[in-house]
C-alpha positions in Angstrom: -81.3 -16.6 -142.0 -79.4 -13.9 -141.3 -75.4 -14.5 -141.2 -75.6 -16.7 -143.6 -74.6 -16.7 -147.1 -75.9 -17.8 -150.0 -74.8 -18.7 -153.2 -75.9 -19.9 -156.1 -74.1 -20.5 -159.4 -75.8 -20.8 -162.1 -75.5 -20.9 -166.4 -78.5 -20.0 -166.7 -77.9 -15.6 -167.3 -81.5 -14.4 -166.6 -81.8 -16.0 -163.0 -82.2 -13.0 -159.8 -82.2 -13.5 -156.9 -83.0 -11.3 -153.9 -82.2 -13.8 -151.0 -78.9 -15.9 -153.4 -75.7 -14.4 -154.4 -76.1 -14.8 -157.6 -72.7 -16.1 -159.4 -72.8 -17.2 -163.7 -70.4 -20.2 -164.5 -70.1 -20.8 -167.9 -67.3 -24.0 -169.2 -66.7 -26.4 -171.9 -68.1 -29.3 -170.0 -71.6 -30.5 -170.0 -74.1 -29.0 -167.2 -74.2 -31.9 -164.8 -70.3 -31.9 -165.0 -70.1 -28.4 -164.2 -72.8 -28.2 -161.3 -70.0 -31.6 -159.7 -67.4 -29.3 -161.0 -67.9 -26.6 -158.6 -70.3 -28.8 -155.5 -66.3 -30.8 -155.2 -64.3 -27.8 -155.6 -66.3 -25.0 -155.1 -65.6 -21.9 -156.8 -63.2 -19.3 -156.5 -65.8 -16.9 -154.9 -66.3 -19.3 -152.0 -63.7 -21.4 -151.3 -61.2 -18.7 -149.2 -63.5 -16.8 -147.8 -65.2 -19.0 -145.8 -64.6 -21.6 -143.5 -66.9 -23.5 -143.4 -69.3 -24.3 -146.8 -72.4 -26.2 -146.5 -73.9 -27.8 -150.2 -76.7 -28.7 -150.6 -78.4 -29.9 -153.9 -82.0 -28.2 -155.0 -83.6 -30.4 -154.3 -83.8 -30.4 -150.2 -85.2 -27.8 -148.0 -84.1 -27.2 -144.4 -86.6 -27.1 -142.1 -84.4 -25.7 -139.4 -82.1 -23.4 -138.6 -78.7 -24.2 -140.5 -76.8 -22.7 -138.2 -78.5 -25.8 -135.3 -77.5 -28.6 -138.2 -74.4 -27.6 -139.0 -73.4 -27.0 -134.8 -75.4 -30.3 -134.4 -72.3 -32.1 -136.6 -69.8 -29.8 -136.0 -66.4 -31.3 -134.8 -62.8 -30.3 -134.4 -61.8 -33.2 -136.1 -63.2 -33.3 -139.0 -62.6 -31.8 -142.8 -65.9 -33.3 -144.1 -69.0 -34.2 -142.8 -71.6 -36.3 -145.5 -74.7 -37.7 -144.9 -74.0 -42.0 -145.5 -76.6 -43.4 -148.1 -80.2 -44.2 -147.4 -80.7 -47.3 -149.4 -77.8 -48.8 -150.1 -74.1 -49.5 -148.4 -71.8 -50.5 -151.7 -70.9 -48.6 -154.6 -71.3 -52.3 -156.5 -74.7 -51.6 -155.9 -75.0 -48.0 -156.3 -73.8 -49.1 -159.9 -76.5 -51.2 -160.9 -78.8 -49.1 -159.1 -77.9 -46.4 -161.9 -77.6 -48.2 -164.6 -81.5 -49.5 -163.8 -82.8 -46.3 -163.6 -81.3 -44.9 -166.6 -78.1 -42.7 -164.9 -75.2 -44.0 -165.7 -74.6 -46.4 -169.2 -73.4 -50.0 -168.8 -70.2 -49.1 -170.2 -68.7 -47.3 -168.3 -70.7 -48.8 -164.9 -68.3 -52.1 -166.6 -65.4 -49.8 -166.3 -65.6 -48.2 -163.0 -65.4 -51.5 -161.2 -63.3 -52.9 -164.0 -60.8 -49.8 -162.5 -62.0 -50.6 -158.4 -61.1 -54.1 -159.8 -57.7 -53.6 -160.7 -57.1 -51.3 -158.4 -57.6 -54.0 -155.8 -60.2 -51.6 -154.3 -62.5 -52.8 -151.7 -65.8 -51.8 -151.7 -67.1 -52.5 -147.7 -66.4 -48.9 -147.5 -70.3 -47.8 -147.1 -71.7 -44.8 -149.8 -71.9 -41.2 -149.5 -75.5 -39.9 -149.9 -73.9 -36.3 -151.4 -77.1 -34.5 -151.6 -76.1 -32.4 -148.8 -72.3 -32.3 -147.0 -70.2 -29.3 -145.6 -66.7 -28.6 -146.3 -64.3 -27.7 -142.8 -61.2 -25.5 -144.0 -58.9 -25.5 -146.9 -56.9 -27.6 -145.9 -54.1 -29.5 -147.9 -55.9 -33.0 -147.6 -59.5 -31.1 -148.4 -58.5 -29.5 -151.6 -55.8 -32.9 -152.1 -59.8 -35.1 -151.9 -62.1 -33.6 -153.7 -59.4 -32.8 -156.6 -58.9 -36.4 -156.8 -63.0 -36.7 -156.6 -63.7 -34.2 -159.5 -60.8 -36.8 -161.4 -62.8 -39.4 -160.9 -65.9 -37.4 -162.7 -63.8 -36.2 -165.7 -62.8 -39.5 -166.2 -65.3 -42.6 -164.5 -68.8 -41.2 -164.1 -70.6 -38.5 -163.8 -72.3 -39.7 -160.3 -70.6 -38.3 -157.6 -71.4 -41.2 -154.7 -69.7 -43.2 -157.4 -66.1 -42.7 -156.9 -66.1 -41.3 -153.6 -65.6 -43.7 -151.0 -62.7 -44.9 -153.5 -61.3 -41.0 -153.3 -61.7 -41.5 -149.0 -59.6 -45.2 -149.1 -57.1 -43.2 -151.4 -56.4 -39.8 -148.7 -56.0 -38.8 -145.5 -58.9 -36.7 -145.1 -61.1 -36.8 -141.3 -64.6 -37.4 -142.4 -67.5 -37.6 -139.8 -71.3 -39.2 -141.3 -74.2 -38.8 -141.0 -76.6 -41.4 -140.4 -79.8 -39.9 -141.0 -81.9 -39.8 -144.3 -81.1 -37.0 -146.1 -84.5 -36.1 -147.3 -86.7 -37.7 -144.0 -85.1 -35.9 -141.1 -85.4 -32.3 -139.8 
């Protein structure tokens, strides 16, 4: 789409594109955590340059105009727009599913669930499906929330949906939830 800047963050030095701005990233953390770092914290290339930043995982294809999507959900009172998880609505169930699908270890799941129990976190706040989300602005609340979210990933689990709803229960971030399926809509 004209008027939208596309960025691909990669540690593949051979990747080239005529559409995407390729930004080489590297780090002393695993590839999965490096990808989460960019996804959550962003990158100096875009953080201060744009007021609206849309993240999409490689598994997503837009069928409609991206601007139309953003404008449809845009709200002056929010700093973050994300999809509700289409199948599960709590972190505990997501933990069990991650173990079942070998996306996380039993040990890490036990640790994170114990952490939530010790924190007296009531896991009734829903669950994010973080395949696509929109960050609006560069507020202190947004920055604080994203930093806390990434810290949780570094400390507990690389599965970002296992910590987001806990993090937002601790911050003042204004969120708008999209109640549609990420992979089954226009």
